[in-house]
C-alpha positions as MATLAB code, in Angstrom:
seq = 'MTRMRYLPHTPEDIVAMLKAVGLDSLEGLFAHIPEDCRRREVLDIPEHLTEWELNDHMDMLAGSMAVSPEYKVFVGAGSYEHHVPSAVSFLLGRSEFVTAYTPYQPEVSQGTLQAIYEYQTLTARLLGMEVANASQYDGASALAEAMLMAIRVSRQKTVAVSRAVHPLYRRVLQTYFEPTGLEIRELPYLDDGTTDLRPLKDMDDLGGVAVQSPNFFGCIENLEDIKQTLQNTKALLVACFTEPLAYGLYKNPGQCGADIACGEGQSLGIPRSFGGPALGMFASKMKYVRNMPGRLVGQTVDLEGKRGHVLTLSTREQHIRREKATSNICTNHSLCALAAVMYMATLGGSGFRELAQLNYDRSEYLKSALARAGFKLPFSRATFNEFVVEFPAGFQKTYQRLLKKKMIAGLPLETYYPELKNHHLLCVTETITRADMDALAREIKK';
ca = [
     101.782  142.855  122.640;
      99.491  143.117  119.742;
      96.986  140.067  119.238;
      95.320  139.189  116.335;
      91.829  139.961  115.680;
      89.472  137.346  113.784;
      86.190  139.469  113.710;
      86.477  141.781  110.463;
      83.726  144.195  111.285;
      84.486  147.507  113.402;
      81.524  149.223  115.441;
      80.497  151.280  112.617;
      80.316  148.836  110.261;
      77.839  147.019  112.587;
      76.127  150.446  113.127;
      75.953  150.769  109.289;
      74.665  147.317  108.516;
      72.003  147.574  111.314;
      70.605  150.898  109.597;
      70.186  149.087  106.329;
      68.231  146.329  107.761;
      66.101  148.715  110.084;
      67.460  147.794  113.552;
      68.648  149.016  116.434;
      70.840  146.593  117.856;
      72.297  143.124  116.896;
      70.022  141.421  119.576;
      67.100  142.284  117.020;
      68.451  140.092  114.620;
      67.411  137.095  116.731;
      64.020  138.306  117.712;
      62.230  135.712  115.693;
      64.082  132.659  117.313;
      61.912  131.681  120.596;
      63.601  132.561  124.234;
      64.053  129.080  125.260;
      65.911  128.330  122.181;
      68.578  130.850  122.690;
      71.734  130.992  124.557;
      71.939  133.874  126.958;
      75.230  133.036  129.101;
      78.619  133.620  127.732;
      80.443  130.948  125.605;
      83.326  129.560  127.365;
      85.914  130.386  124.686;
      89.863  130.401  125.304;
      91.473  133.668  124.932;
      93.035  134.383  121.497;
      96.456  134.010  121.016;
      98.965  135.708  119.085;
     100.176  134.122  115.912;
     103.290  132.126  117.187;
     101.455  131.517  120.421;
      98.942  129.533  117.899;
     101.870  127.964  116.250;
     103.120  126.563  119.297;
      99.523  125.194  120.388;
      99.386  123.399  117.146;
     102.670  121.683  117.116;
     101.909  120.708  120.825;
      98.416  119.075  119.515;
     100.286  117.709  116.664;
     102.725  115.676  119.015;
     100.050  114.524  120.926;
      98.265  112.596  118.264;
      97.911  108.980  119.312;
      99.070  107.753  115.463;
     102.641  109.153  115.460;
     105.024  108.387  112.449;
     106.677  105.498  114.602;
     103.588  103.605  114.842;
     103.418  100.761  112.205;
      99.487  100.489  111.212;
      98.140   97.359  109.542;
      94.717   99.046  108.894;
      93.027   99.895  105.610;
      89.484   99.169  105.574;
      88.606  102.069  102.837;
      91.568  104.283  103.736;
      95.110  103.145  102.690;
      98.605  104.597  103.075;
     100.724  105.134  100.106;
     103.951  106.798   99.254;
     103.029  110.132   97.188;
     105.335  111.123   95.032;
     107.098  114.548   95.700;
     106.062  116.052   92.079;
     102.514  115.428   92.938;
     102.445  117.665   96.169;
     104.893  120.401   94.722;
     102.539  120.599   91.836;
      99.408  120.424   93.873;
     100.677  123.565   95.836;
     100.513  125.885   93.033;
      98.129  128.724   93.478;
      96.028  127.858   90.220;
      94.991  124.750   91.721;
      94.245  125.285   95.137;
      90.571  125.094   94.780;
      87.776  122.303   95.450;
      85.403  124.103   93.201;
      84.350  123.553   89.321;
      84.255  127.362   88.035;
      80.736  128.845   87.144;
      82.670  130.609   84.265;
      83.982  127.834   82.334;
      84.881  129.964   79.533;
      87.561  131.695   81.429;
      88.832  128.817   83.155;
      90.288  126.550   81.000;
      93.390  125.003   82.956;
      90.754  123.667   85.610;
      88.749  122.390   83.097;
      91.310  120.815   81.077;
      92.418  119.273   84.673;
      89.263  117.798   85.017;
      89.227  116.348   81.766;
      92.431  114.644   82.073;
      90.889  113.084   85.584;
      88.032  111.806   83.641;
      89.894  110.291   80.651;
      92.700  108.452   83.119;
      89.759  107.540   85.289;
      87.767  105.843   82.685;
      90.955  104.029   81.596;
      91.571  102.772   84.821;
      88.421  101.748   85.571;
      87.351  100.278   82.013;
      84.490  102.551   81.207;
      83.333  104.704   78.384;
      82.885  107.814   80.613;
      83.710  109.471   83.759;
      82.340  112.289   85.859;
      84.186  115.135   87.335;
      84.283  113.549   90.719;
      82.028  113.351   93.654;
      82.217  113.634   97.531;
      83.852  110.184   98.275;
      83.359  106.384   97.601;
      80.148  105.997  100.290;
      78.422  108.920   98.387;
      79.560  107.773   94.921;
      77.729  104.445   95.794;
      74.440  105.636   97.072;
      74.587  108.044   93.678;
      75.166  105.094   91.398;
      72.199  103.222   93.556;
      69.792  105.985   92.350;
      71.089  106.377   89.092;
      70.520  102.399   88.806;
      67.177  102.915   90.039;
      66.516  105.932   87.227;
      67.772  103.511   84.234;
      65.888  100.584   85.258;
      62.928  102.104   86.398;
      62.630   99.649   89.205;
      62.380  100.444   92.939;
      64.344   97.783   94.530;
      68.417   97.314   94.769;
      70.597   94.455   95.991;
      73.635   95.126   98.063;
      76.288   92.562   99.195;
      77.306   92.364  102.679;
      80.839   92.539  101.426;
      80.442   96.160  100.280;
      81.966   98.309  103.127;
      79.428   98.756  106.275;
      79.614  102.306  106.065;
      79.168  102.718  102.442;
      76.062  100.717  103.045;
      74.921  103.002  105.626;
      75.423  105.913  103.476;
      73.148  104.183  100.842;
      70.387  103.607  103.663;
      70.260  106.972  104.703;
      69.678  108.128  100.832;
      67.247  105.490  100.317;
      65.255  105.537  103.798;
      63.079  108.986  103.185;
      62.474  107.762   99.276;
      60.728  104.529   99.841;
      63.025  102.451   97.692;
      63.986   99.232   99.018;
      67.472   97.611   99.400;
      67.978   94.059   99.820;
      71.203   92.481  101.369;
      73.082   89.534   99.657;
      74.824   87.433  102.032;
      78.633   85.969  101.655;
      79.813   82.839  101.291;
      82.599   80.925  103.431;
      85.353   81.926  100.900;
      84.445   85.610  101.430;
      82.718   86.360   98.322;
      79.253   87.377   97.779;
      76.554   84.716   97.602;
      74.555   85.358   94.145;
      71.522   82.578   94.996;
      69.024   84.923   96.264;
      69.215   86.859   93.011;
      67.104   83.965   91.376;
      64.529   85.130   93.774;
      64.484   89.071   92.769;
      63.210   89.626   89.428;
      62.394   93.340   90.127;
      65.779   94.668   91.034;
      66.982   97.896   89.323;
      70.778   97.383   90.348;
      73.213   94.891   92.256;
      76.142   96.465   94.018;
      79.322   94.723   94.775;
      82.531   95.386   95.797;
      85.748   94.308   94.475;
      88.313   93.953   96.143;
      85.472   93.563   98.834;
      85.616   94.647  102.406;
      87.209   91.479  103.204;
      89.935   92.091  100.517;
      88.541   89.581   98.600;
      88.338   89.610   94.627;
      84.647   89.295   93.489;
      83.768   87.395   90.079;
      82.052   90.185   88.582;
      81.926   88.158   85.212;
      79.630   85.741   86.826;
      77.445   88.387   88.568;
      76.776   90.157   84.982;
      75.763   86.898   83.550;
      73.405   86.014   86.454;
      71.650   89.598   85.736;
      71.890   88.755   81.611;
      67.907   88.701   81.443;
      66.749   91.331   83.856;
      66.828   95.002   84.041;
      69.268   95.295   86.973;
      72.420   97.113   86.637;
      75.636   96.007   87.753;
      77.264   98.752   90.134;
      80.832   97.640   90.842;
      82.199   99.429   93.972;
      85.705   99.696   95.131;
      87.627  101.307   97.833;
      91.363  100.354   96.465;
      91.431  101.345   92.812;
      94.739  100.423   92.843;
      93.559   96.845   92.783;
      93.162   97.277   88.815;
      96.819   97.561   88.353;
      96.726   94.041   88.727;
      93.236   92.286   88.377;
      90.598   93.252   85.745;
      88.664   96.212   85.883;
      85.044   96.851   86.289;
      84.815   97.553   82.459;
      86.531   94.336   81.391;
      83.922   92.238   83.563;
      80.865   93.885   82.095;
      80.267   96.466   84.926;
      77.241   99.061   83.947;
      78.524  101.716   86.480;
      82.045  101.729   88.435;
      82.200  103.980   91.355;
      84.299  104.166   94.700;
      87.050  105.680   96.547;
      90.128  107.344   94.888;
      91.722  108.280   98.126;
      94.795  105.800   97.387;
      95.428  107.938   93.986;
      98.071  110.568   95.975;
      95.797  111.789   98.419;
      97.022  111.449  102.122;
      94.817  109.456  104.879;
      94.552  112.852  107.100;
      93.036  111.157  109.941;
      89.594  110.536  107.474;
      89.918  113.453  104.849;
      89.251  114.533  102.305;
      88.217  111.940   99.985;
      87.416  111.516   96.249;
      84.517  109.872   94.813;
      85.411  108.484   91.290;
      82.391  107.733   89.059;
      82.218  106.052   85.416;
      79.779  104.403   83.261;
      78.699  103.220   80.241;
      78.171  105.972   77.479;
      74.543  104.966   76.718;
      73.803  105.971   80.633;
      75.480  109.341   80.574;
      72.213  111.537   80.884;
      71.524  109.734   84.003;
      74.885  110.504   85.562;
      74.869  112.526   88.661;
      77.353  115.451   89.152;
      79.161  116.906   86.083;
      81.183  116.153   83.116;
      83.783  118.343   80.916;
      84.024  117.882   77.536;
      86.648  118.801   74.709;
      85.812  120.690   71.654;
      87.391  123.662   69.258;
      86.451  127.273   69.488;
      86.179  129.455   65.945;
      89.906  129.591   64.944;
      89.725  125.629   65.419;
      92.023  125.829   68.823;
      91.306  123.096   71.420;
      89.046  124.158   74.206;
      87.215  122.835   77.045;
      83.398  123.166   78.329;
      81.197  121.992   81.224;
      79.291  119.470   78.652;
      76.752  117.985   81.194;
      75.825  119.296   84.578;
      72.494  117.745   85.734;
      72.119  119.377   89.070;
      69.312  121.773   89.969;
      70.997  125.008   89.514;
      71.461  124.245   86.121;
      68.552  122.764   85.066;
      64.953  122.122   86.241;
      64.628  120.944   89.729;
      62.534  117.912   88.539;
      65.422  117.081   85.633;
      68.211  116.962   88.354;
      69.924  113.567   88.901;
      71.401  114.797   91.750;
      71.693  117.503   94.284;
      75.336  117.315   94.518;
      76.501  121.049   94.133;
      80.374  120.473   93.623;
      82.974  118.017   92.636;
      86.201  117.524   94.511;
      88.579  119.174   91.797;
      91.775  119.372   93.957;
      91.468  115.624   94.966;
      90.813  115.096   91.548;
      93.788  116.759   90.436;
      95.746  115.085   92.863;
      94.534  111.412   91.311;
      95.237  112.305   87.883;
      98.821  113.734   88.800;
      99.579  110.719   90.973;
      98.247  108.622   87.745;
     100.270  110.249   85.351;
     103.239  110.339   87.429;
     103.356  106.601   87.732;
     102.145  105.642   84.377;
     100.673  102.379   83.256;
     103.788  100.439   84.142;
     104.526  101.890   87.339;
     100.854  101.638   88.480;
     101.170   97.887   87.599;
     104.135   97.472   89.318;
     103.200   99.024   92.595;
     100.101   97.209   92.597;
     102.022   93.810   92.238;
     104.173   95.130   95.451;
     101.445   95.676   97.137;
     100.081   92.379   96.580;
     103.407   90.409   97.314;
     103.941   92.123  100.619;
     100.239   91.606  101.689;
     100.763   88.117  100.684;
     104.148   87.740  102.481;
     102.322   88.658  106.014;
      99.241   86.557  105.290;
     101.890   83.653  104.665;
     103.604   84.459  108.038;
     100.290   84.933  109.878;
      99.196   81.135  108.325;
     102.685   79.455  109.277;
     102.504   81.006  112.935;
      99.317   78.758  113.165;
      96.248   81.514  112.553;
      93.332   80.995  110.775;
      92.524   82.498  107.341;
      88.990   82.180  107.096;
      88.716   83.138  103.638;
      90.110   81.520  100.645;
      89.469   83.757   97.713;
      92.290   85.541   96.228;
      92.818   89.112   97.704;
      94.690   92.155   97.523;
      96.255   94.731  100.032;
      94.294   93.134  103.027;
      92.615   90.046  104.297;
      90.961   88.361  107.659;
      92.708   86.618  109.907;
      91.130   84.999  112.930;
      92.592   84.935  116.113;
      92.368   82.639  119.228;
      89.830   84.082  122.212;
      91.570   86.724  124.367;
      93.363   88.075  121.574;
      92.284   91.872  122.795;
      95.437   91.273  125.246;
      97.612   90.735  122.789;
      96.205   93.360  120.682;
      96.652   96.006  123.674;
      99.970   94.795  124.331;
     100.825   95.328  120.485;
      99.642   99.008  120.944;
     101.971   99.877  123.334;
     104.862   98.383  121.300;
     102.958  100.943  118.652;
     101.696   97.984  116.357;
      97.950   98.542  115.171;
      97.213   94.781  114.215;
      94.172   95.309  111.987;
      90.669   96.286  112.468;
      88.371   94.127  114.519;
      85.349   93.176  112.588;
      83.104   92.350  115.249;
      81.484   95.914  115.523;
      80.427   95.116  111.906;
      79.984   91.880  111.391;
      78.992   90.315  114.934;
      79.674   86.614  113.522;
      83.344   87.550  113.158;
      83.943   87.953  116.443;
      88.130   87.711  117.151;
      88.499   88.401  113.229;
      90.557   91.185  112.336;
      90.997   92.760  108.773;
      94.809   93.355  108.325;
      96.339   95.624  105.474;
      99.852   96.089  103.735;
     100.758   98.414  101.211;
     104.389   99.410   99.934;
     104.656  101.589  103.046;
     105.076   98.581  105.255;
     108.492   96.865  105.280;
     109.311   93.291  105.331;
     111.190   94.166  108.888;
     107.665   95.511  109.815;
     105.871   92.326  109.086;
     108.670   90.317  110.817;
     108.227   92.208  113.701;
     104.419   91.930  113.756;
     104.230   87.936  112.963;
     107.071   87.619  115.785;
     105.007   89.436  118.568;
     101.596   88.272  117.942;
     103.149   84.647  118.488;
     104.199   85.669  122.000;
];
């Protein structure tokens, strides 16, 4: 039986390569590595498989996944389950689209550039901003880059971030800022689940203020009030998000006066896929465009007057002087951005609003059912998609019992917020039926 080979080089290839670099053996390639840092024993790697044996093995692994389709998952927290129209999946699978890279020769890649341009256009409309870039890695890195951009624009060295911003986003921001000497100050949250703005009165040296809406608790922040508070300061308002679908129902960042809007676009036609890939959405006011990280595709006409697309701005070190670069991000998530623009175009404006309303209605249904069952809803502000519930002490046993019934009753918050012991963050999208919610409420009460 013939087995598949995965190493492309023949012994003759290896001899020729070694001769070209002046070595007698492969061992010589590693001579500069100290002996105590080199592994001598043979790696314990399983025997190679035939193609059909490998397919069977992958099917076996897929069948053993803990979260199978029968599970009802009431967890969002930055990653959301939405139905993806078949048209999106079909078009995205076309060979000319299957790349995650922005072309180095844009003049011969008009299709890719046009797709990015359309993505930028719909992103700017969705977020209510004047200009959007070609996308970034994910929501967390987009927030970190937004705060660095705020520092560049304001020329300050301190930023403030709400504790109601996704805790993992705040951790990435800390990773970005720690080596730079820039300071991050945290804003607490109020009893209603939104950001406490009072500490801002004593912070007159801020370069940017980041607030997420809907925030990590699902609560809608009053971005207009925050912008008003910053009116006489140099600080830029950075509006972050993890669920852009909310802007089909609530005011978007631009309508609330945000200077920069950034966040996660996974909800827009990208499957959860156990945590990736993701889509970093990024937009701002036009006056800040030259401080924007990443790349920007523009539209122009050629010598014959025909429409064409070009890389208008590309502010990274491979294209301009290193000291002028705004970011070391060297690629955008073009394939994910393409999925998002296909998704938005497929739904259209009215479809987007209807889907947002459906998500709101379903989450409110479960919220009301749990309140009637006697569970406390600690935060009073309006929410979208997800909300916090306080369960009685000892709920962990109930949680485990629900797991056996293939129900995941939200995300325990104590890990991220020690003061919120016995609090769970629950999420409902259009993929959760009324019967699913009734079953959860019924089982929790037992």
